[in-house]
C-alpha positions in Angstrom: 54.2 32.7 -115.5 56.2 31.0 -112.7 58.6 33.9 -112.5 55.8 36.4 -111.9 54.2 34.1 -109.3 57.5 34.0 -107.4 58.2 37.7 -107.7 54.6 38.6 -106.7 54.8 36.3 -103.6 58.1 37.6 -102.5 56.9 41.2 -103.0 53.8 40.6 -100.9 55.9 39.1 -98.1 58.3 42.0 -98.1 55.5 44.5 -98.3 54.1 43.0 -95.1 57.5 43.1 -93.3 58.1 45.8 -90.7 59.8 48.7 -92.5 61.9 49.4 -89.4 63.7 46.0 -89.4 66.7 47.2 -91.5 67.5 50.1 -89.1 67.0 47.9 -86.0 69.1 45.1 -87.4 71.8 47.5 -88.4 71.9 48.9 -84.8 72.3 45.4 -83.4 75.1 44.6 -85.9 76.9 47.8 -85.1 76.7 47.1 -81.4 78.2 43.6 -81.6 81.8 42.8 -81.0 81.6 39.9 -83.4 78.7 38.4 -85.4 77.9 34.7 -85.8 75.4 33.5 -88.4 73.6 30.2 -88.4 70.7 28.3 -90.0 69.9 24.9 -91.2 69.5 23.6 -94.7 68.6 26.3 -97.3 68.2 28.9 -94.5 71.9 28.2 -93.7 72.7 29.0 -97.4 70.8 32.3 -97.0 72.9 33.0 -93.9 76.1 32.3 -95.8 75.1 34.9 -98.4 74.4 37.4 -95.6 77.6 36.6 -93.7 79.7 37.2 -96.9 78.0 40.6 -97.5 78.6 41.6 -93.8 82.3 40.8 -94.3 82.3 43.0 -97.4 80.7 45.7 -95.4 83.5 45.5 -92.8 82.0 43.4 -89.9 83.8 40.6 -88.1 81.7 37.6 -89.0 81.8 33.9 -88.6 79.5 31.2 -89.9 78.5 28.6 -87.2 79.7 25.1 -88.0 82.8 26.0 -90.0 86.0 24.5 -88.6 87.6 27.9 -88.0 84.7 29.4 -86.2 85.8 30.8 -82.8 83.8 30.4 -79.6 81.0 32.9 -79.1 81.3 35.1 -76.0 79.6 37.9 -74.1 79.3 41.0 -76.4 78.9 38.9 -79.6 75.7 38.5 -81.6 74.2 35.3 -82.9 71.9 35.6 -85.9 69.7 32.5 -86.4 67.7 32.2 -89.6 64.9 29.7 -89.2 61.5 29.7 -90.8 59.9 27.8 -87.9 62.2 28.9 -85.0 62.0 25.3 -83.8 65.0 23.5 -85.4 66.6 21.4 -82.6 70.2 22.1 -83.6 69.5 25.8 -83.7 67.8 25.7 -80.4 70.9 24.2 -78.9 73.1 26.9 -80.5 70.8 29.5 -79.1 71.0 28.1 -75.6 74.8 27.9 -75.7 75.0 31.5 -76.9 72.6 32.7 -74.3 74.5 30.9 -71.5 77.7 33.0 -72.3 75.8 36.3 -72.6 75.8 36.7 -76.4 72.8 38.6 -77.9 70.5 36.5 -80.1 68.5 37.6 -83.2 66.0 35.3 -84.8 65.0 35.9 -88.4 61.9 33.9 -89.0 58.5 33.4 -90.6 57.0 33.3 -87.1 57.0 36.0 -84.4 56.7 33.4 -81.6 58.7 30.2 -81.3 61.1 28.4 -79.0 64.1 30.3 -80.4 62.1 33.5 -80.5 61.3 33.2 -76.8 65.0 33.1 -76.0 66.1 35.8 -78.5 66.8 39.4 -77.8 65.0 40.4 -81.0 62.8 38.6 -83.6 62.6 39.9 -87.1 59.5 38.3 -88.7 59.6 38.3 -92.5 56.0 38.9 -93.6 53.2 37.4 -91.6 52.6 33.8 -90.5 49.4 33.7 -92.6 51.4 34.3 -95.8 53.3 31.0 -95.5 50.6 28.6 -96.4 51.0 26.1 -99.2 52.1 28.0 -102.4 51.9 26.0 -105.7 55.3 26.2 -107.4 57.1 27.3 -104.2 57.4 24.2 -102.1 59.0 23.4 -98.7 60.1 26.7 -97.4 61.0 28.4 -100.7 58.8 31.4 -99.9 60.6 32.1 -96.6 64.1 31.5 -97.9 63.8 33.7 -101.0 62.0 36.5 -99.1 64.7 36.4 -96.4 67.5 36.5 -99.0 66.0 39.6 -100.6 65.3 41.2 -97.2 68.9 40.6 -96.0 70.3 41.9 -99.3 68.2 45.0 -98.7 69.7 45.3 -95.2 73.2 45.2 -96.7 72.1 47.9 -99.2 70.8 50.0 -96.2 74.2 49.5 -94.4 76.4 50.4 -97.4 74.3 53.5 -98.2 74.0 54.6 -94.6 77.7 54.3 -94.0 78.8 55.4 -97.4 80.8 52.3 -98.1 82.1 52.4 -101.7 82.0 49.3 -103.8 85.7 49.5 -104.3 86.3 49.0 -100.5 83.8 46.1 -100.6 85.8 44.5 -103.5 89.0 44.8 -101.5 87.4 42.7 -98.7 86.1 40.1 -101.2 87.9 36.7 -101.2 90.8 36.6 -103.6 91.6 32.9 -103.2 88.7 31.4 -105.2 
C-alpha cells in the first residue's frame, strides 16, 4: 500500500514537471566550465547522487562543502537543490557564486524564492500545490524523491543523447571504495 502511495505521488509530480527541463538543464551543464552542486540535508544527498552521475558522464564536478572543492569562478555553474529556495546557507552560497560571475540553477518545489530570484534558471519539480502534507511522506520526502528520479532521468537523457556507453561510465567510477 505505501509503496503504491509513494510511486503514485512521485509519478504525479513528474507528470506535472515541464518536459523541456532535461534538455535545458543539459544545455546549461554543457556550457559550464565546471559544475558545483549544493543542497542541505536530504537535498544535499540527492545532489551527491547527481554529482556522482555527472562525473560518470564526463563532467568536471565538485560538491560544495567538501574539503577538496575548489573556488567557484566566472564560467562555472552552481546547482542548488532546495525545496523551499530559502535555506540561509544556500542563499549565502548563491550570493558568493553570483558575485564572481558563475551561473546559478535552482532545482526546487517553488518557482519563486530568494534563491530563485538570484538564479539564472529555476527548474520547478511539479507544482507548488502538489507539496501539501502527504500522509506517509513527511518533511520533504515528496520533493527529495521526485527530484532524485528527475535528476536520474536527466542523466539518462545525457547518456543517450551523447551516446555514452556504460563501459566508459564504469571507467570513471570510483575504484577506491
